[in-house]
N, C-alpha and C positions, 0 to 999 in steps of 0.2 A: 634089490629088495632088502629092507632093513630087517635083521633078525635080533630078537632079544636074547641076551646071554643069561643062562640059568644062574641063579644066585650063588650056588655052591661052586660054580666054575668062574665066577667073576674075578677078574684080575684086581679090580678095585677093592673087593672085599678082602682078598688076600693081603694086598698092600696095606689096607686099613688095619687089619689085625696086627700086622707087624709093627705099624706105626703106633698103635695103641700100647703094645707091650713095651716099646721103647719109651714112649711118652710117660706112661705111668711111673716107671722107675725114675726117670729124670725129674719129673714134677715132684714126686714124693721126696726126693733127696735135696732139691734146691728151693722149693717154694717157700719153706719156712725161713730161709736165709734172707730173702729179699722182700717179703711181704710188707714189713714195717717201714722200709725206706722208699719203696716204689710208689705208694699211694700219693704221698705229698709231692714227690718229684713229677709224677704224671700230671697232677693238677696244675702244678707250676708250668710245665711244658705246654699243656693245652692252652692255658691263659696266654702265654707268650706267643704261641702259634697263632691264636686268633688275632692278637694285636699286630703281629707281623703281617698276616694275610691282609688285614684292613689297610695297613700302611702300603703294602705292595700294590694293592688294587687302586688305592687313591692316587698314588704316584703315577701309575701307568695310565689311568683315566685322565689325569691332568695332562700327561704328555699327548695323549690322543686328542684332547680338546684343543691343544695349542699348536698342533702340527698337522699338515695335510697328508702326511704319510708316515710310515714307521722307519724311514731312512734316518740313521743316526741315533736310534733308540738305545744302541749298545752303550753309549756314553752315560745314559741314565740307569740302564738295567744292571750293568756289572757292579758299579759302586753300591747300588741298593742291595744286590745279592750278597756282597761282602759284609755289609752292615748287619743284615738279618741272619746271615749264615745259612741261607737256603739256596737251592737251585731254582732259578726263574727262567721259564721258557715261554716264548711267544710264537704262535703259529697262526696261519690264516685259518679261516673256517673250514677249508678243505684239507688242512693238515700240512701245508707247506711251511717250513721253518722260517721265522722272521728274525729271531734273536734268541740266544741261549747263553746263559752265564757259565754253564759247565757242559759243553757239547760232548766231552769225553766221558761223562758220567753214566752213559748207557741209555736204554730206551726210556721214553716218557711214561708216566702213569697212564692207565687205561681211561681214567676219568679226569676231565679237566677241572681245574679249581674254579674258574669263572670265565665269563666272556667280557672282554674289554671293549666297550662301545660307549663313546662319550655322548651319543644320542639316545642311549637306553641304559641308564645307570641302574645298577642293582643297589637299592637303598639299604638292603640288609648288610652290605659290605662297606658302606660309606661311613667313615668315621665322623663323629660329631652328631648334632641333632638332625632329624630328617628334613628340617627346613632348608638345609644347605642345598638340596636338590629340589627343583620345582615340580609341579604336578605332571609335567610332560616328561619327567625323568631325563632331562637334558642337563648335562654338567654345566654349572654356571661359568666355568672357565672357557667354554666354547664361545668365544667372542665373534668370530667370523666377520661378516661385513660391518658389525657394530663396533669394531676396534677403532678407537679414536686416534687421529694423527696427533703429532706433538703440539701443533698450534691450538687445536681444539682442547687438548688436555690442559694446556697452560691457562687458556681462557676460563675453563670450568674450575680449575684449582683456585684461580683468583677470586671467582665468585663464591666458591665454597669458603675461602678464608674470610671473605667479607661477612658471609652469613654466620660463621662460627664466632667472629668478633662481635657481631650484633647480638647473638644469643647470650654470649658471656657477659657483655657490658649492660645491655638493656634489660634482658630477662633473667640474668644471673643463672643461666643454665650451663652446666658443664658439658658443652658440645664439642665434638671432635669430627674432623673430616676423614672419611675412610674411602680409599680408592678401590673400585671394583675391577673385575677382569678386563672390561672394555676400556678402562682408563677413566670412566665417569666417577667423580667423587659423590659420596652421599654423606649427609649430616646424621651422626648418631648422637642421641640424647639419652643415655642410659637412665632409666627410672624416672624420666620427666616427660610430660606432655608438651611438645613444642608448639602446639596450636594456641597456647595461652600467651605467647610472646607477640611482640610487635614487629617481628622480622619476617612476616609472611611473604611480602613482595620479593625479598631477596631469595627466599627459598623457591618461590614460584619461578623466578628468573633462572635459578639454577636447574630447575626441573625441565626447562624448555629444551626439546631435542635440538642437537646440532645438525649441521648440513649432512654430515656422514650418517647420523642416526635417522634423519628424515628420508634419506635415499634408501637406507636399508629397510625402514618401516614401509616405504612405498612399495618396495619389491615384495615384502612379506604380505602386505594387504592385497596386492594383486594376486598372489598365490592363493591366499585364503579365500578371497571372493570368487576366484575361478572355481575353486573346490565347492564353494557354497552354491554357485550357479548350477553346477551339475546336479546338486541335490535340491535345487529349487528353493533355496533359503535366502532371505533378504541379506544384502551386503552389510558388513560391519567395519568398524575401525578398530585396529589393534594398537595398543599403546606400548611404551617401553617396558612396562611391568607385565606385559602379556595379558592384561585385562582387555576387554573389548566392549564396545557399545554399538548398538544399531545405528545406522546412518540417519534414520528418520527421527531418532530420539535425541534429546540434548545430551551432550557428553559430560555434563557436570557431575552426575552421580552414576558411575558405571555399575555399582552393585544393584541399584534399583532397576536399571535397564535390564540387567541379566535376569533378575527375578521375574520381571514382567514378560519375558520371552517364554514361549512354549517350551516345555521340558525337552521334547524331542528336538526342537530347533537348537536349544542350548547345547544338547549333546552333539549335534551335528557341527555346530560352530567350534566347540572344544576339540572335536576330532580333527576338523580342518586346520585349526590353529596349530595343533601338535604336529600333524603331518607336514604342513607348510614350513614350520620352523625347522623340522629335520631336513626337509628338501633344501631349504635355504642354506643351512649350515653344512650340508653333506660335502661340498667341495673343500671346506676349510678344516675338516677334522680327519684324522686317520681312520681307515676302514676298520670294521669290527675284527677283533683278533681273539684267539683262544689262549687263555692263560693256564699254565701248568706250574704249580709250586710243589717242590719235593725236596727231600734231603739230598745233599750232594754226595753223600756216602763217606763213611770213615770218620764222621764227626760225632762225638758223644753228645747226646742231647741233655743228659742229666748226670751229675756227679754223684755217685753212690759212696757212702762212707761205710766200708766193710773192714772188719778186723782181719788180722793175719790168719787166725784160725778159720774164720769163715771163708777166706780166700782159698786156703788149702783144701777145705772140704769141697768147694766148688770145682777146683782143679781135679781132685781125685774122682769125684762123681762124673765130671765131664769126660775124663780119660776112660773110665770104665764104659760109659755109654758109647763113646767113640769106638772102642774095641768091639763091643757087641754089634754095633751098627755096621761096621766094616765087614765083619764075618757074615752076617745075615745078608747084607747087600751083595757080597760076592756070590753067594750061593744062588740068590734070586736073579742076579744080573746075568749069570751065564745062560740060564734058561730063557730069559727075556730077550737077549740080544740076538739069538740065532735067527728067528724070523725077521728081526729088524734088519739084519745083514742082507737077507733076501730082498726086502723092500728097497734097501739102499742100492743094490745092484740093478734092480728094475728101474729105479729112478734115474740112475746114471745112463742106462741104455736109452731111456726116453729122452734124456738131455742130448744124447748123441744122434737123435733123429729116428730112433726106432719107435714109430707110432703104435706098434702092436705089442709093446712091452707089457707083460702081465706077470702076476705072481700066483703061486699055487696056494689056495686057501685050505688050511687044516685047523681043526679044532673049532671051538665055539666061544672063545673068550674075546676080549677087546682087541687083541692083536689080529685075530681072524677077521673081525669087523673092519679093522684098519686095512687089511689086505683087500677086502671087498671094496672098501671105499677107494683104495688106490686103483683097482681095476676099473671101477666106474669112472674115476677121474681120467684115466688113460683113454677110455672109450669116448668120454666127453671131449677131451682135448683133440682127439683125432677128428671128431665131428666138427669142432670149432675151426680146426685148420681147414677143413673142406669149405665151411661157410666163409672163412676169411678169403680164401682164393676166389670163391664165387663173388664176394663183395668187391674185391679188387678188380675183377673182370667187369662188373657192373659199373663201377666208378669210371674205369677207362672208357667204357662204351658211352656213358653219359657225357663225359668231357670231350671225347674224340669227335662226336658229331658236330657241335657248334664250332670247335676249333678248325675242323676240316672245312666247314662251310666258309668261315671267315677267311682262312688262308686261300681257298679256291677263288673267292671273289676278289681278294686283294691281288692275287697273281694275275687274274684276268684283267683287272684294272691297270696293273703295271705293264702288261703286254699290249694294252690298248684295245683288247677285245671287248671289254665292257666299260662304258663311260662311268666315271666317278660322279654320278649325279645324286640328287637328293634321295631318290628311291633306293639306290644302292646303299647309301650311308644309313638310311633308316633300317634296311634289312640287316646290315652289319651290326647296328646298334641293338636290334632285337635279339640277334644271336648272342652278343656280348652280355645282354641283360639275362638271358636264359642261363648262360655260363656262370654269371655272378650269383644267380639264384641257387644253383646247385651247390656252389662253393659255400654260400652262407648257410644252407641247410646242413651241409656236412660239418661246418664249424659248430653249429648248435648241437648236433649229435655228439661231436667229439667232446665238447664241454660237459654235456650231460654224462657221458660215459666216464669221464675223468673226475666226476664229482665237483667240477669247478663252475657249475651253473649257479650263479649267485642270484638269490631271490631277495626282493625288497617288499615283504608282505605288509599289508595294511588292510583296514576294513573297506571292502568293496561292495558297493550297491549294484547288484546284477542288472537292475533295470537300466541304469546308466551305461554300464559296460556293454551289455548286449545290444542296446540301442546304437552305440557307436559302431559296433561290428556290422549291424544291419545297414546303417547308412553307408559304411565303407564299401559294401558289396552290392548296394542297390543298383548302381549304374551297370555293373557287370551282369547282374541278374536281368535287368531290363533289356540289355543288349542281346541276351540269350533268349528272351521271351519267357523268363521264369518268374513267377510271382514269389516275392520274399515277404514272409510274415513273421511277426514277433509277438510272443505271448509270455508274460511274466506274472506269476501269481504272488501277490502280497509283497513284491519287491524284496526277496530274501537277500541276506548279507553273508559274505564269506570273507575270512581272513586270508588273503592271497596277494601275490604280486600282480597288479592290474595289467602291466605290460605283457608278462608271460601268459597270463590267463587269456588276454585278448588275442594273443598270437595263436594259442591252441584252438580257441573257438573259431577264429578267422580261418585257420586251415581246414576245419571241418566244414564251414559254410562254403568256402571256395571250392572244396572238393565236391560238395553236394550240388552246387550250381553247375559245375562242369559236367556232371554225370546225369543231369536232368534235362530231358528234351524240351523243346519249345512247347509252351502250353502247360507245363508242369508247375510244381510249387515246392518251395523249401520253407520249413517252419522252424524257427528258433524259439525254444521254450525253457523256462526255469521255474523250479519250485523247491520248497523245503519239505523234507520228510525224514522222520526218525533221527533228528540231529544231524542230518547231512543235507547238502544242496545238490540237486540234480539239474544238469544242463543238457538238453537234448537238441540235436539237429536232425530233423526228419525231412526226407525228400521223396518224391514220386518218380524217381529215375529208373535206371535199368536194373538196379538191384545186384546182389552178389550171390553166386552159387554156393550151396552149403559146403562143398568140398574146398572152396576158396576162403571161407570165413576165418579159419585158424591162421592164415597167412596175411591177413589184411594189414596188420601193423608191422610186417617185416620190411626191411629197407630194400629199396629198388624193386619191390614186387608190384606187378600189375596183373590183373586178371587176364588182360589181352597183351601178350608180349609185343605184338606188332604195333600197339597204340603209340602215337607220337607224343612228344612232350607238350605240344600245344593243347592236346585234349586230355592227356593223362597225367600231366605234372611230372616232376622229377622222380617220383616214387619214394620221396622222403617225408612228405607232409604228415602222413598218419603216424610214422615212426617218431617224428618230433612231437606230435600230440601226446603220444603215450609217455615219452620221457618228461614232458612238461607237467603232465597230470601226476605222474609218479613223484616228481619233485615236490608237489604239493600234498603228498601222502594220499592221493586219490586213485581212482581206477577209471578206466574207459573200456566200454564194450560196444559191440555192434549187433543189431538184429536186422536181418535182411531176407527178402524173398525175390527171386528173379522176376523182373518185369513189374514188381509192385513197390520198389523203392527200398530205402535203407534208413535206419535210425541209429545214430551214434549217441551214446549217453555217457556223460562225464559225471562221476560221483565224487564230491569233495567234502571233507569234514569242515564244519563251520569254524572250528578252532583246532588247527593241527597241533600235534604235540611238539 
C-alpha cells in the first residue's frame, strides 16, 4: 500500500532546499556575466538547430523513399552527422537500434525527434514549400514500381527535348525539361502559360504513360477499386498525377467529375487512393523508423566572448560553489547511503536466487517508500516465477500431446502395425495443424510481450470488417447447428489495423461458436458511443462461473481442465485478443452467467493517440 510522506520529512524538500541555497549564490554571481552574450547566441543556435533538423529529416526520408530497407544507411548517416555536428540515431519503432553516428555517446534522449516514414511525411519538418509533398503525405522520391527503366527514360527525354525546342522556337517560351524521381521528365515554363502555344500535341504525347507506368497504374487501380468495392462505391480510374475520374464519366475533365460525385463518395475514394498508394509502395520503401537527434557531447554550441577579468570571476565563484557543494553533499550522502546499502545487499541476494529477499522498512521518507517498493517487487517477482514455471509446464503439455500422437502413429506405420493410408495421413495432418496453431499463437503473444507487434492502422468500416468475420465463421457455425447473426448500427468507423482487428474479433466468434450448443445463437454487433466504438460478441452457450471470470484471459487457462483442444482450443485465443486490443489502446471485458451465455465486449477509441 502506498503511503504519503509528510512534507516536513520529505527527502525531496530537503534536497530542494539545499539546491536552492546553492543555486541562489551561483546564479547571483554569474548571471550578470553572461546575460548580454547568451541571448544572441541562443537565438543563433536555435535557428541553426531548426535548419539542421530539417536537413537531417529530409535526407533520411529521401533514403527511406529510395531504399527497401535501412541496410547501408550508415554511409549516409555518418557524413551527415559530421556535417551538422549532431548525434543522429535511428531505431525501429520498438526501440531496436538501426544506426548510430556516436554509439559511445551514452543513452538516447527520452523523447524522439521525429518518425522517419516515407509514406507518412511530417510536412512541418519538410524543407521548402508544402507542395513538395502531396496530399497523401507520401514523399515524391518514393518511386516504387513507377521507376522507369533506361530505355523508357531515353524515349521520354527525347520527347521532352522536342517539346522544349518547340516551345522555345514557335511560342518563344523559356521552357526547360526537369526530371522527376521516377525518371519521367516534365516541362517547366516559369511565369508563362504553356497552353497558348502550338506545341500541345508534343506535350500530350509526352504525358502518355509508358508501359512501366501503365502496369503500375493497373495495379494501383485494382487496389483502389477493390477498396471501393468493399465500401460499395463505383470504380474509378487513377492517373499519374493521382487525380481520379469515375469510370462512367468522360475522363476529359477530372475536376468536374470529382465535384459532381457525392462528398461522402469523394472522401471514400480519396481514402482508398491514399491507402492503396501506401500499400503499393510499401515493399519499395524502408519501414518506419524513429529518429533521435542530440548533441554528441563535448562540443561547444556557441562561442562566448569573455574578458580575462570575467573569466577569473567565473572561476572563483565556481570554485567556491564547488567547495560548499562538496561539503554539504558529503554530510547528506552519508545519511542517504546507509539504507541504500541495505537495498543493494537485498538486490544481490535476489540476484543469487533468494526469492524471499526483503529489507527492513524504517522511517517515512522516500527511501522508506523505496524499500516498500522493493519488497513489493520481490514478492511480485516470486509470484511471476511461479507463473513462469506453470506456463512452461502448460506449453510442454500442449505440445507434447500432438507430438506424441504423431510419433506413435508413425512408429506404428514403420512397424507395419498401421497402414499408411489416406485416413492415417489425414489424422497426422490434423495433429500437425493443431501443433502449428499453438506455435503461431505463442509467436503472436511473444511479439506482443516484446513490443514488436507492428500495426498498420487505417480507417476501418466495421460493417465491412465484421461482415467478413461472419462469413468466415458461417460454415463452422452451420456445421455446429448455431445461428450466426450480425448487427451494426450506423456503420461506425475506427482507426485500426484491419488484419489484427479481424483476428481479435475472429477469435471471439470462434470461441463463442465452440461453446454454444446446437440450436443456440451467436450475435456480432457494433455501435459508436461516447467517442468510442463497441464491438460485442454474444452467445447463448454454457456461460462462465463467476469465480472463473477473472482468469478468462489468462494463457492456457480453461474452465474445464479436462477439455480437449478440439472443443476448448489451445487456451491462447482470449489472451491474444486482450493483447491485440491493448495494442490498439482499447479494452476488452466479459459478462457471463452459467447456462445463459457470455458477452465479450471490445471497446476501442475511434482515434488512438
